[in-house]
MIKETOR-478146 format. One record per residue: residue number from 1; x, y, z negated of N, C-alpha, C, CB in turn. Coordinates in steps of 0.2 Angstrom, whole numbers, plus 5000, padded with zeros to 4 digits. Glycine has a CB too. Example, Ala and Ser with C-alpha at 12.3 -4.5 7.8 and 13.67 -1.06 7.14 Angstrom:
<pts>
seq,n.u,n.v,n.w,ca.u,ca.v,ca.w,c.u,c.v,c.w,cb.u,cb.v,cb.w
1,5066,4972,4961,5062,4978,4961,5066,4984,4961,5057,4978,4955
2,5064,4989,4965,5068,4995,4964,5064,5000,4961,5070,4997,4971
</pts>
This chain:
<pts>
seq,n.u,n.v,n.w,ca.u,ca.v,ca.w,c.u,c.v,c.w,cb.u,cb.v,cb.w
1,5563,5608,4584,5560,5613,4580,5554,5616,4583,5565,5619,4578
2,5548,5617,4580,5542,5620,4583,5542,5628,4583,5536,5617,4580
3,5539,5631,4588,5538,5638,4587,5535,5640,4580,5534,5641,4593
4,5537,5646,4578,5535,5648,4571,5527,5650,4572,5539,5654,4569
5,5525,5652,4578,5518,5654,4578,5514,5647,4579,5517,5658,4585
6,5513,5644,4574,5510,5637,4574,5503,5637,4575,5511,5634,4567
7,5500,5643,4575,5492,5643,4577,5491,5641,4584,5489,5650,4576
8,5496,5642,4588,5496,5639,4595,5497,5632,4596,5500,5643,4600
9,5500,5629,4591,5501,5622,4591,5499,5619,4584,5508,5620,4592
10,5492,5618,4583,5489,5616,4577,5491,5609,4574,5482,5616,4577
11,5496,5606,4577,5499,5600,4574,5507,5602,4574,5498,5594,4578
12,5509,5602,4568,5516,5604,4567,5520,5597,4566,5518,5608,4561
13,5526,5597,4568,5530,5591,4569,5535,5590,4563,5533,5590,4576
14,5534,5585,4559,5540,5584,4554,5543,5577,4557,5537,5583,4547
15,5550,5578,4558,5553,5572,4561,5558,5569,4556,5557,5574,4567
16,5557,5562,4556,5562,5558,4553,5566,5555,4558,5559,5552,4548
17,5571,5559,4560,5574,5558,4567,5581,5555,4566,5574,5564,4571
18,5583,5551,4571,5589,5548,4571,5593,5551,4577,5589,5540,4572
19,5599,5555,4576,5601,5559,4581,5604,5555,4587,5607,5563,4579
20,5605,5558,4593,5608,5555,4599,5602,5550,4602,5614,5551,4597
21,5604,5544,4603,5599,5540,4606,5595,5537,4600,5603,5534,4610
22,5590,5540,4598,5588,5539,4591,5580,5536,4591,5588,5545,4587
23,5579,5533,4586,5572,5532,4584,5570,5538,4580,5571,5526,4580
24,5564,5540,4580,5561,5546,4576,5555,5545,4573,5561,5552,4581
25,5554,5545,4567,5548,5544,4563,5545,5551,4563,5548,5541,4556
26,5540,5553,4567,5538,5560,4567,5531,5560,4564,5538,5562,4575
27,5530,5565,4560,5524,5566,4557,5520,5572,4560,5525,5567,4549
28,5514,5571,4562,5510,5577,4564,5506,5579,4559,5506,5575,4570
29,5507,5585,4556,5503,5588,4551,5498,5592,4553,5508,5592,4546
30,5492,5592,4550,5486,5596,4551,5488,5603,4547,5480,5594,4548
31,5487,5608,4550,5488,5615,4546,5482,5617,4543,5491,5620,4551
32,5482,5618,4537,5476,5620,4533,5475,5627,4534,5477,5619,4525
33,5468,5629,4534,5466,5636,4535,5466,5639,4541,5471,5640,4531
34,5467,5635,4547,5466,5638,4553,5459,5638,4556,5471,5634,4558
35,5457,5643,4559,5450,5644,4561,5449,5640,4567,5448,5651,4562
36,5454,5639,4571,5454,5635,4577,5460,5630,4577,5454,5640,4583
37,5458,5624,4580,5463,5619,4581,5461,5614,4586,5466,5616,4574
38,5465,5612,4591,5462,5608,4596,5461,5601,4593,5467,5608,4602
39,5455,5599,4594,5453,5592,4591,5454,5587,4597,5446,5592,4588
40,5455,5581,4595,5455,5575,4600,5449,5576,4604,5456,5568,4597
41,5449,5573,4610,5444,5573,4615,5438,5570,4612,5446,5570,4622
42,5432,5573,4613,5426,5570,4611,5423,5574,4605,5427,5563,4609
43,5427,5578,4602,5425,5582,4596,5426,5589,4598,5428,5580,4589
44,5427,5591,4604,5428,5598,4606,5435,5599,4606,5425,5602,4600
45,5437,5604,4611,5444,5605,4611,5448,5601,4616,5448,5605,4605
46,5454,5602,4618,5458,5598,4623,5464,5597,4620,5458,5602,4630
47,5466,5591,4620,5473,5589,4617,5478,5588,4622,5472,5583,4613
48,5477,5589,4628,5482,5588,4633,5488,5593,4633,5479,5588,4640
49,5486,5599,4631,5491,5604,4631,5496,5603,4625,5488,5611,4630
50,5493,5601,4619,5497,5599,4613,5502,5593,4615,5492,5597,4607
51,5499,5588,4618,5504,5583,4620,5509,5585,4624,5500,5577,4623
52,5508,5589,4629,5513,5591,4634,5518,5595,4630,5510,5596,4639
53,5516,5600,4625,5521,5604,4621,5525,5599,4617,5517,5609,4617
54,5522,5594,4614,5526,5590,4609,5531,5586,4613,5521,5585,4606
55,5529,5583,4619,5534,5580,4623,5540,5584,4625,5530,5576,4629
56,5538,5590,4627,5543,5595,4629,5548,5598,4624,5540,5600,4633
57,5546,5596,4618,5550,5599,4612,5556,5596,4611,5546,5600,4606
58,5561,5597,4615,5568,5594,4615,5572,5597,4609,5572,5595,4621
59,5569,5602,4606,5572,5604,4600,5571,5600,4594,5570,5611,4598
60,5567,5594,4594,5567,5589,4589,5574,5588,4587,5563,5583,4591
61,5578,5586,4592,5585,5585,4591,5589,5588,4597,5587,5577,4590
62,5595,5589,4596,5599,5591,4602,5599,5586,4608,5607,5592,4600
63,5599,5580,4606,5597,5575,4611,5590,5572,4609,5603,5569,4611
64,5586,5573,4614,5579,5571,4612,5578,5564,4610,5574,5572,4618
65,5574,5562,4605,5574,5555,4602,5571,5551,4607,5570,5555,4596
66,5573,5544,4607,5570,5539,4612,5563,5538,4610,5574,5533,4612
67,5561,5538,4604,5555,5536,4602,5553,5540,4595,5554,5528,4600
68,5546,5540,4594,5544,5544,4588,5537,5540,4586,5542,5551,4590
69,5537,5539,4579,5531,5536,4576,5527,5542,4573,5533,5531,4571
70,5521,5543,4576,5517,5548,4574,5512,5546,4568,5513,5551,4580
71,5511,5551,4563,5506,5549,4558,5504,5556,4555,5509,5545,4553
72,5499,5556,4551,5496,5561,4547,5500,5562,4541,5489,5561,4547
73,5501,5568,4538,5504,5569,4532,5500,5574,4528,5511,5572,4533
74,5502,5577,4523,5499,5581,4518,5495,5587,4522,5504,5584,4513
75,5489,5588,4521,5485,5585,4515,5480,5579,4517,5480,5591,4513
76,5482,5576,4523,5479,5570,4525,5472,5572,4528,5477,5565,4519
77,5467,5568,4527,5461,5570,4530,5456,5573,4526,5458,5563,4533
78,5458,5575,4520,5454,5578,4515,5456,5586,4514,5454,5574,4508
79,5451,5590,4513,5453,5597,4512,5452,5599,4505,5449,5601,4516
80,5449,5595,4501,5448,5596,4493,5449,5590,4489,5442,5600,4492
81,5446,5591,4483,5447,5585,4478,5440,5581,4478,5449,5587,4472
82,5435,5584,4481,5428,5581,4480,5428,5576,4486,5423,5586,4480
83,5430,5570,4485,5430,5565,4491,5423,5563,4493,5434,5559,4489
84,5418,5563,4488,5412,5561,4490,5408,5566,4494,5408,5560,4484
85,5410,5572,4493,5407,5577,4497,5410,5577,4505,5409,5584,4494
86,5416,5575,4505,5419,5575,4512,5420,5569,4515,5426,5578,4511
87,5417,5564,4512,5418,5557,4514,5417,5556,4522,5413,5552,4511
88,5411,5557,4524,5409,5556,4532,5414,5560,4536,5402,5558,4533
89,5416,5566,4535,5420,5570,4539,5427,5567,4539,5420,5577,4536
90,5429,5565,4533,5436,5562,4532,5437,5555,4536,5438,5561,4525
91,5432,5551,4536,5432,5545,4539,5432,5546,4547,5425,5540,4538
92,5428,5551,4549,5428,5552,4556,5434,5555,4559,5422,5557,4558
93,5437,5560,4554,5443,5563,4556,5449,5558,4557,5445,5569,4551
94,5449,5553,4552,5454,5548,4552,5454,5544,4559,5453,5543,4546
95,5448,5542,4561,5447,5539,4567,5449,5543,4573,5440,5536,4568
96,5447,5549,4573,5449,5554,4578,5457,5554,4579,5446,5561,4577
97,5460,5555,4573,5467,5556,4573,5471,5550,4575,5470,5558,4566
98,5468,5544,4573,5472,5538,4576,5471,5537,4583,5469,5532,4572
99,5465,5538,4586,5464,5538,4593,5468,5543,4597,5456,5538,4595
100,5469,5549,4594,5473,5554,4597,5480,5551,4597,5473,5560,4593
101,5483,5548,4592,5489,5546,4592,5490,5540,4597,5491,5543,4585
102,5485,5535,4597,5485,5530,4602,5485,5532,4609,5479,5525,4600
103,5482,5537,4611,5482,5540,4617,5489,5543,4619,5477,5545,4618
104,5492,5546,4614,5499,5548,4615,5504,5542,4617,5502,5552,4609
105,5503,5537,4613,5507,5531,4614,5506,5528,4621,5505,5525,4608
106,5499,5527,4623,5498,5525,4629,5500,5529,4635,5490,5524,4630
107,5500,5536,4634,5502,5540,4640,5509,5541,4640,5499,5547,4638
108,5513,5540,4635,5520,5541,4635,5523,5534,4631,5523,5547,4631
109,5523,5529,4635,5524,5522,4632,5531,5522,4629,5523,5517,4637
110,5536,5525,4631,5543,5524,4629,5544,5529,4623,5548,5524,4634
111,5540,5534,4622,5541,5539,4618,5538,5539,4611,5539,5546,4621
112,5532,5536,4610,5528,5536,4604,5526,5530,4601,5522,5541,4605
113,5526,5529,4595,5522,5524,4591,5517,5527,4586,5527,5519,4588
114,5514,5523,4582,5509,5525,4578,5509,5522,4571,5502,5524,4581
115,5509,5527,4566,5507,5525,4559,5500,5528,4558,5513,5528,4554
116,5496,5524,4557,5489,5526,4557,5487,5529,4550,5484,5520,4558
117,5482,5534,4550,5480,5537,4544,5474,5533,4542,5478,5544,4545
118,5473,5532,4535,5468,5529,4532,5464,5534,4528,5470,5523,4528
119,5457,5533,4528,5453,5538,4523,5453,5536,4516,5446,5538,4526
120,5458,5534,4513,5459,5533,4506,5457,5539,4502,5466,5530,4504
121,5453,5538,4496,5453,5532,4492,5446,5528,4494,5453,5533,4485
122,5443,5529,4500,5437,5525,4502,5440,5518,4504,5433,5528,4507
123,5438,5513,4500,5441,5506,4501,5437,5503,4507,5439,5502,4495
124,5431,5503,4508,5428,5500,4514,5430,5503,4520,5420,5500,4513
125,5430,5510,4520,5431,5513,4526,5439,5512,4528,5430,5521,4526
126,5443,5512,4523,5450,5511,4525,5451,5504,4527,5454,5512,4518
127,5448,5499,4525,5448,5492,4527,5446,5491,4535,5444,5487,4523
128,5441,5495,4536,5438,5495,4543,5444,5498,4548,5432,5498,4544
129,5447,5504,4545,5451,5507,4549,5458,5503,4550,5453,5514,4546
130,5460,5500,4545,5466,5495,4546,5464,5490,4551,5467,5491,4539
131,5459,5487,4551,5457,5482,4557,5457,5485,4564,5450,5479,4555
132,5454,5491,4564,5454,5495,4571,5461,5497,4573,5449,5501,4570
133,5465,5500,4568,5471,5503,4570,5476,5497,4572,5474,5506,4564
134,5476,5492,4568,5481,5486,4570,5479,5482,4576,5482,5482,4564
135,5472,5480,4576,5470,5475,4581,5468,5478,4587,5464,5471,4578
136,5466,5485,4587,5464,5488,4593,5469,5493,4596,5457,5491,4592
137,5471,5497,4591,5476,5502,4593,5483,5500,4593,5475,5508,4589
138,5484,5494,4590,5491,5491,4590,5496,5496,4586,5494,5490,4597
139,5494,5499,4580,5498,5503,4576,5504,5500,4574,5494,5506,4570
140,5509,5503,4572,5516,5501,4570,5515,5500,4562,5521,5505,4572
141,5511,5503,4559,5510,5503,4552,5505,5509,4550,5517,5505,4548
142,5505,5511,4544,5501,5516,4541,5505,5522,4538,5496,5513,4536
143,5502,5528,4538,5505,5533,4535,5501,5536,4529,5507,5539,4540
144,5503,5535,4523,5499,5537,4517,5501,5543,4513,5498,5531,4513
145,5497,5546,4509,5500,5551,4504,5502,5547,4498,5494,5556,4503
146,5505,5550,4494,5508,5547,4488,5502,5546,4482,5513,5551,4485
147,5497,5550,4483,5491,5550,4479,5485,5552,4482,5492,5553,4472
148,5479,5550,4479,5473,5553,4482,5468,5555,4476,5469,5547,4486
149,5468,5561,4474,5464,5564,4469,5468,5561,4462,5457,5561,4468
150,5465,5557,4459,5469,5554,4453,5470,5547,4453,5464,5555,4446
151,5472,5545,4460,5473,5538,4461,5480,5537,4464,5468,5534,4465
152,5485,5533,4461,5491,5532,4464,5492,5525,4468,5497,5533,4459
153,5496,5524,4472,5496,5519,4476,5496,5512,4473,5502,5519,4481
154,5499,5512,4467,5500,5505,4464,5494,5503,4459,5506,5505,4459
155,5489,5508,4459,5483,5506,4455,5478,5501,4458,5479,5513,4454
156,5475,5498,4453,5470,5492,4455,5465,5495,4460,5468,5489,4449
157,5463,5501,4459,5457,5503,4463,5458,5503,4471,5455,5510,4461
158,5465,5503,4472,5467,5502,4479,5469,5495,4481,5472,5507,4481
159,5468,5490,4477,5471,5484,4478,5468,5480,4484,5469,5479,4472
160,5462,5481,4486,5459,5477,4492,5463,5480,4498,5452,5478,4493
161,5464,5486,4499,5467,5489,4504,5475,5487,4505,5467,5497,4504
162,5478,5487,4499,5485,5485,4499,5486,5477,4500,5489,5487,4493
163,5481,5474,4498,5481,5466,4499,5481,5465,4507,5475,5463,4495
164,5477,5469,4510,5476,5468,4517,5482,5470,4521,5470,5471,4520
165,5485,5476,4519,5492,5478,4522,5497,5473,4520,5493,5485,4519
166,5497,5470,4514,5502,5465,4513,5501,5459,4517,5501,5463,4505
167,5495,5457,4518,5494,5451,4522,5496,5452,4529,5486,5449,4523
168,5496,5458,4532,5499,5460,4538,5506,5461,4538,5495,5465,4541
169,5509,5461,4533,5516,5463,4532,5518,5470,4535,5520,5458,4536
170,5514,5475,4533,5514,5481,4536,5519,5486,4534,5507,5485,4535
171,5521,5491,4538,5525,5496,4535,5520,5502,4532,5529,5499,4541
172,5522,5504,4527,5518,5510,4523,5523,5515,4523,5515,5507,4517
173,5522,5520,4527,5526,5527,4526,5522,5531,4522,5527,5530,4533
174,5526,5535,4517,5522,5539,4512,5525,5546,4513,5523,5536,4505
175,5520,5551,4512,5522,5558,4511,5519,5561,4505,5519,5562,4518
176,5523,5565,4501,5520,5567,4495,5514,5572,4496,5526,5570,4491
177,5511,5573,4490,5506,5578,4490,5505,5580,4483,5499,5575,4492
178,5501,5585,4481,5500,5586,4474,5493,5584,4472,5500,5594,4473
179,5493,5580,4466,5487,5577,4464,5482,5582,4461,5489,5572,4458
180,5476,5580,4460,5471,5585,4458,5473,5588,4451,5464,5581,4457
181,5477,5585,4447,5479,5588,4441,5484,5593,4441,5482,5582,4437
182,5487,5594,4447,5494,5597,4447,5495,5602,4453,5499,5592,4447
183,5489,5606,4455,5490,5610,4461,5494,5616,4460,5483,5612,4463
184,5493,5619,4454,5496,5626,4453,5500,5626,4446,5491,5631,4453
185,5505,5621,4445,5508,5621,4439,5514,5626,4439,5511,5614,4438
186,5516,5629,4433,5522,5633,4432,5523,5638,4437,5528,5628,4432
187,5517,5641,4440,5518,5647,4445,5522,5645,4451,5520,5653,4441
188,5521,5639,4453,5526,5636,4459,5521,5633,4464,5531,5632,4456
189,5524,5634,4470,5521,5630,4476,5522,5623,4474,5524,5632,4482
190,5517,5619,4475,5518,5611,4473,5523,5608,4478,5511,5608,4474
191,5525,5611,4483,5530,5608,4487,5537,5609,4484,5530,5611,4494
192,5537,5613,4480,5544,5614,4477,5546,5609,4472,5544,5621,4473
193,5541,5607,4467,5543,5602,4462,5538,5596,4462,5543,5605,4455
194,5532,5598,4463,5526,5593,4461,5526,5587,4466,5520,5596,4461
195,5527,5589,4473,5527,5584,4478,5533,5578,4476,5529,5587,4485
196,5538,5581,4474,5544,5576,4472,5542,5572,4466,5550,5580,4471
197,5539,5575,4461,5536,5571,4455,5531,5566,4457,5534,5576,4450
198,5527,5568,4462,5521,5564,4464,5524,5557,4467,5516,5567,4468
199,5529,5558,4471,5533,5552,4474,5535,5548,4469,5538,5555,4479
200,5539,5550,4464,5541,5546,4459,5536,5543,4455,5546,5550,4454
201,5530,5547,4454,5524,5544,4450,5521,5538,4454,5519,5550,4449
202,5521,5539,4460,5518,5534,4464,5522,5527,4464,5517,5536,4472
203,5529,5528,4465,5534,5523,4464,5533,5519,4458,5541,5525,4465
204,5532,5523,4452,5531,5521,4446,5525,5516,4445,5531,5526,4441
205,5520,5519,4448,5513,5515,4448,5514,5508,4452,5508,5519,4452
206,5518,5508,4456,5519,5501,4460,5524,5497,4455,5523,5502,4466
207,5528,5499,4452,5533,5495,4448,5530,5493,4441,5539,5499,4447
208,5526,5497,4438,5523,5495,4432,5520,5488,4432,5518,5501,4429
209,5521,5485,4426,5518,5478,4426,5512,5479,4421,5523,5473,4422
210,5507,5477,4423,5500,5478,4420,5500,5475,4413,5494,5476,4424
211,5498,5479,4408,5497,5477,4401,5504,5477,4397,5495,5470,4402
212,5509,5479,4400,5516,5479,4396,5515,5484,4390,5521,5481,4401
213,5517,5481,4385,5518,5485,4379,5525,5485,4376,5513,5483,4373
214,5527,5490,4372,5533,5491,4370,5536,5484,4367,5534,5497,4365
215,5541,5481,4370,5544,5475,4367,5540,5469,4369,5544,5476,4360
216,5534,5470,4372,5530,5464,4374,5531,5462,4381,5523,5465,4373
217,5528,5456,4383,5528,5453,4389,5523,5456,4394,5528,5446,4389
218,5524,5457,4400,5518,5459,4405,5513,5454,4405,5521,5461,4411
219,5507,5456,4406,5501,5452,4407,5500,5450,4414,5495,5455,4404
220,5503,5455,4418,5501,5454,4426,5507,5457,4429,5495,5457,4428
221,5509,5453,4435,5515,5456,4439,5513,5463,4442,5516,5451,4445
222,5518,5466,4443,5518,5473,4446,5515,5473,4453,5525,5477,4446
223,5512,5479,4455,5509,5480,4462,5515,5478,4467,5506,5486,4463
224,5521,5481,4465,5526,5480,4470,5528,5472,4471,5533,5483,4467
225,5527,5468,4466,5528,5461,4467,5522,5458,4471,5528,5458,4460
226,5516,5460,4469,5510,5458,4473,5510,5460,4480,5503,5461,4470
227,5513,5466,4482,5513,5468,4489,5520,5467,4492,5511,5475,4489
228,5523,5461,4490,5530,5460,4492,5531,5460,4500,5532,5453,4489
229,5526,5459,4504,5527,5459,4511,5527,5466,4514,5522,5455,4514
230,5525,5471,4510,5524,5478,4513,5531,5481,4513,5519,5482,4509
231,5533,5485,4518,5539,5488,4519,5537,5496,4517,5542,5487,4526
232,5539,5498,4511,5537,5505,4509,5543,5510,4511,5536,5505,4502
233,5541,5516,4514,5546,5521,4515,5544,5527,4511,5547,5522,4523
234,5549,5530,4507,5547,5535,4503,5551,5542,4506,5549,5534,4496
235,5547,5547,4506,5550,5553,4509,5555,5556,4504,5545,5558,4511
236,5560,5561,4506,5564,5565,4502,5568,5561,4497,5560,5570,4499
237,5571,5555,4499,5575,5551,4495,5572,5549,4489,5582,5556,4493
238,5565,5548,4489,5562,5545,4484,5559,5551,4479,5566,5541,4480
239,5560,5557,4481,5558,5563,4477,5561,5563,4470,5550,5562,4475
240,5558,5563,4465,5561,5564,4458,5564,5558,4455,5556,5568,4454
241,5564,5552,4459,5565,5546,4457,5572,5546,4453,5565,5541,4462
242,5577,5549,4457,5584,5548,4454,5584,5552,4447,5589,5552,4458
243,5580,5557,4446,5581,5561,4439,5577,5557,4434,5577,5567,4440
244,5573,5552,4436,5569,5549,4430,5570,5541,4431,5561,5550,4431
245,5576,5539,4434,5577,5532,4435,5577,5528,4429,5584,5532,4439
246,5580,5530,4424,5581,5526,4418,5574,5525,4415,5586,5529,4413
247,5569,5529,4416,5563,5529,4413,5558,5524,4418,5559,5535,4412
248,5559,5525,4424,5555,5521,4429,5558,5514,4430,5555,5525,4436
249,5564,5514,4431,5567,5507,4433,5570,5504,4427,5573,5509,4437
250,5572,5507,4422,5575,5504,4416,5582,5505,4415,5572,5497,4415
251,5585,5500,4412,5593,5500,4412,5596,5500,4419,5595,5494,4408
252,5600,5505,4420,5604,5506,4426,5611,5507,4425,5601,5511,4431
253,5614,5503,4420,5621,5503,4419,5625,5501,4425,5623,5498,4413
254,5632,5503,4424,5636,5501,4430,5636,5494,4431,5643,5503,4428
255,5635,5490,4426,5635,5482,4427,5629,5480,4430,5636,5479,4420
256,5623,5483,4428,5617,5482,4432,5617,5484,4439,5611,5486,4429
257,5620,5489,4441,5620,5492,4448,5625,5488,4452,5622,5499,4448
258,5630,5485,4449,5635,5481,4452,5633,5474,4454,5642,5481,4448
259,5628,5472,4450,5625,5465,4451,5620,5464,4455,5624,5462,4444
260,5617,5458,4456,5611,5456,4460,5605,5457,4455,5612,5450,4463
261,5600,5461,4457,5594,5461,4452,5590,5455,4452,5590,5467,4454
262,5587,5454,4447,5583,5448,4446,5577,5449,4451,5580,5447,4439
263,5575,5443,4454,5569,5444,4459,5563,5447,4456,5567,5437,4462
264,5560,5452,4459,5554,5455,4457,5555,5459,4451,5549,5450,4456
265,5561,5461,4449,5562,5466,4444,5561,5473,4447,5569,5465,4441
266,5561,5478,4443,5560,5484,4445,5566,5486,4450,5559,5489,4439
267,5572,5485,4448,5578,5486,4452,5577,5483,4459,5584,5485,4448
268,5575,5477,4458,5574,5473,4465,5570,5476,4470,5571,5466,4463
269,5564,5479,4467,5560,5482,4472,5562,5489,4474,5553,5483,4468
270,5566,5492,4469,5569,5499,4471,5574,5497,4477,5572,5502,4465
271,5577,5492,4477,5582,5490,4482,5579,5487,4488,5587,5486,4479
272,5573,5486,4489,5570,5484,4495,5565,5489,4498,5565,5478,4494
273,5564,5495,4494,5560,5500,4497,5565,5504,4502,5558,5505,4492
274,5563,5508,4506,5567,5513,4510,5565,5520,4508,5565,5512,4518
275,5570,5524,4510,5570,5531,4508,5573,5536,4513,5574,5533,4501
276,5569,5541,4515,5572,5545,4520,5576,5551,4518,5566,5548,4525
277,5580,5555,4522,5584,5560,4520,5582,5567,4521,5591,5559,4525
278,5575,5567,4523,5572,5574,4524,5573,5578,4517,5565,5573,4526
279,5575,5584,4518,5576,5588,4512,5581,5586,4507,5570,5590,4509
280,5585,5581,4508,5589,5578,4503,5596,5576,4505,5586,5572,4500
281,5598,5579,4511,5605,5577,4514,5610,5581,4511,5605,5578,4522
282,5611,5579,4504,5617,5582,4500,5620,5577,4496,5614,5588,4496
283,5626,5578,4494,5630,5573,4491,5627,5570,4484,5637,5576,4489
284,5624,5575,4481,5620,5572,4475,5615,5567,4476,5617,5578,4471
285,5611,5569,4480,5605,5564,4482,5608,5558,4486,5600,5567,4486
286,5612,5559,4491,5614,5553,4495,5618,5548,4491,5618,5555,4501
287,5623,5551,4487,5627,5546,4483,5623,5543,4477,5633,5550,4480
288,5619,5547,4474,5614,5544,4469,5610,5538,4472,5610,5549,4466
289,5607,5539,4478,5603,5535,4481,5607,5529,4484,5599,5538,4487
290,5613,5530,4486,5617,5524,4488,5619,5520,4482,5624,5527,4491
291,5620,5523,4477,5622,5519,4471,5616,5515,4468,5624,5523,4465
292,5610,5518,4468,5604,5515,4466,5601,5510,4470,5599,5520,4464
293,5600,5512,4477,5596,5507,4481,5601,5504,4487,5591,5511,4485
294,5606,5507,4488,5611,5505,4493,5610,5509,4500,5610,5497,4495
295,5615,5510,4503,5615,5514,4509,5610,5511,4515,5622,5516,4512
296,5610,5504,4514,5606,5500,4519,5598,5502,4519,5606,5493,4518
297,5596,5506,4513,5589,5507,4512,5588,5515,4514,5587,5506,4505
298,5592,5518,4517,5591,5525,4518,5590,5526,4526,5598,5529,4516
299,5585,5530,4528,5584,5531,4535,5584,5539,4536,5577,5528,4537
300,5585,5541,4542,5587,5548,4544,5580,5551,4544,5590,5548,4550
301,5580,5557,4541,5574,5562,4541,5576,5569,4541,5569,5560,4535
302,5572,5573,4545,5574,5580,4546,5569,5585,4543,5575,5581,4553
303,5563,5584,4542,5558,5589,4540,5557,5595,4545,5559,5591,4533
304,5558,5593,4551,5557,5598,4556,5550,5602,4555,5557,5596,4564
305,5549,5608,4555,5554,5613,4557,5558,5616,4551,5550,5619,4560
306,5558,5613,4545,5561,5616,4540,5569,5613,4540,5558,5614,4533
307,5570,5608,4543,5577,5605,4545,5577,5603,4552,5578,5600,4540
308,5583,5602,4554,5584,5600,4561,5588,5593,4561,5587,5605,4566
309,5588,5590,4566,5592,5584,4567,5600,5586,4566,5591,5580,4573
310,5602,5591,4570,5609,5593,4570,5611,5595,4563,5610,5599,4575
311,5607,5599,4559,5608,5601,4552,5609,5595,4548,5603,5606,4550
312,5604,5591,4548,5604,5585,4543,5610,5580,4545,5597,5581,4544
313,5611,5579,4551,5617,5575,4553,5623,5578,4551,5617,5574,4561
314,5624,5585,4552,5630,5588,4549,5631,5588,4542,5630,5595,4551
315,5625,5588,4538,5625,5588,4531,5627,5581,4529,5618,5590,4528
316,5625,5576,4532,5626,5569,4530,5634,5568,4531,5622,5564,4534
317,5637,5571,4536,5644,5570,4537,5648,5572,4531,5646,5574,4543
318,5645,5577,4527,5649,5579,4521,5646,5576,4514,5648,5587,4520
319,5643,5570,4515,5640,5567,4509,5645,5561,4507,5634,5564,4510
320,5651,5560,4509,5655,5555,4507,5653,5548,4509,5656,5555,4500
321,5650,5548,4515,5648,5541,4518,5653,5539,4523,5641,5542,4521
322,5653,5532,4523,5658,5530,4528,5655,5530,4535,5660,5522,4527
323,5659,5529,4541,5656,5529,4547,5651,5523,4548,5662,5528,4553
324,5652,5518,4545,5648,5512,4546,5641,5514,4542,5651,5506,4542
325,5641,5517,4536,5635,5519,4533,5631,5524,4537,5637,5522,4526
326,5635,5529,4540,5631,5534,4544,5628,5531,4550,5636,5539,4546
327,5631,5526,4553,5628,5523,4559,5621,5519,4556,5633,5518,4562
328,5622,5516,4551,5616,5513,4548,5610,5518,4546,5618,5509,4542
329,5612,5523,4543,5607,5528,4541,5604,5531,4548,5610,5533,4537
330,5608,5533,4552,5606,5536,4558,5601,5532,4563,5612,5538,4562
331,5602,5525,4562,5598,5521,4567,5597,5514,4565,5602,5521,4574
332,5602,5511,4563,5602,5503,4562,5597,5501,4556,5608,5501,4560
333,5597,5505,4551,5592,5503,4545,5585,5504,4547,5593,5508,4539
334,5583,5509,4551,5576,5509,4554,5574,5504,4559,5575,5516,4557
335,5579,5501,4562,5578,5496,4567,5576,5489,4564,5584,5495,4572
336,5578,5488,4558,5577,5482,4554,5569,5481,4553,5580,5482,4547
337,5566,5487,4552,5558,5486,4551,5555,5489,4557,5556,5491,4545
338,5558,5492,4562,5555,5494,4569,5559,5491,4574,5554,5501,4569
339,5560,5484,4575,5564,5481,4580,5562,5483,4587,5565,5474,4579
340,5556,5484,4588,5553,5485,4595,5556,5491,4598,5546,5485,4595
341,5559,5496,4594,5562,5502,4597,5569,5501,4598,5560,5508,4592
342,5572,5495,4598,5579,5495,4599,5581,5495,4606,5582,5488,4596
</pts>
C-alpha cells in the first residue's frame, strides 16, 4: 500500500499481485491534476527517489513479491479527448514512461518487468513504439486502456497495431477508462460503473463478427479470431462482462458451459482470455467467472492502494475455490504467459 499523501509519490502503484513468493503485475498510474511530478531523467526531475520508494514498499504484500510488471494505466498518456491537440506530448510521454520502466528493470533485474505504454490511437507512433519497446527495451508486453476516445480495441482503426502485436504473440494487459461519451453519466464517478462497462464493451468489440446481421452469417471473422496469438488480460474480472454475458457471448446454457466451445466461437475466446481479481474477489464474481471462463484464466490482482494482497487473498479463501484453484490463481496461471518469472 502506498502512502495516502500521493503527491510525494506521483506514481501510484496498482498491483496485480500473487501473495507469498509471487509474481506481481504492478501498474504505475499517473496522478491527474498534480502541479509537480517527477519526470523521467532527461525531461526534468529525478526519478531515483521514486524508484527507491517503490522498491522499499514491502506493503505491496505482506511478503514482498518476487517480480513486478510495470505499466501505465488510466488515463494513459492523454489528459483530454482531443488527441490531435496532445499528439506530440503523448508520443513523447509514452517514450519517457517506457524508458523509465526499462531503467527500473535494468536497475533491479529480479524485481521488475515491463508492459509498455503505446500512444494509441495514433497508429504510426504506436507501431514505432512497439518496435522500440520489444526490440530495444525488451518489454514483456503492452499495457493498454480499454478505449481511446470513441475507439475500442476490436475496431478496424486499430488493426495495424494489433496485427503487429499478434505477429509478436504479445501479452496485452488492459485497464479500463471512461470513453469520451461517458465521463459523467448518472451523477457517478466513472470508476464506479462506467469503467466496468467499458471493459465489457471492449471485449464485445473483439468478439463481434464484422457484418453480422440478425439471423445472417458473418462477413468477416472477429478481431479476437484475427488476433489469436495475443494473450489478453482484463482487469476486475472482466468488468461488466458477467452481467451482459448472454448478450456479448450468446447462449451460455449449462450444456454450453459444460462442453467444449467451437474453435473461434465467442465462448472459445472468452475462455482463452485472462481476468484479474482486482476489486472482484467475492463469491459472486469468482464463481461466475470460474463457470464462464474457468479458474485457469483467473490471475491474482489487488488494486493497491484500494486493496491489498492480504485482503484479496483472504477474500479469495471465502469464494468456494479449491486449494488447487487457489494455487493456480495465486501464481501458476500467470506463469503460463510469463514463464521467465518462474
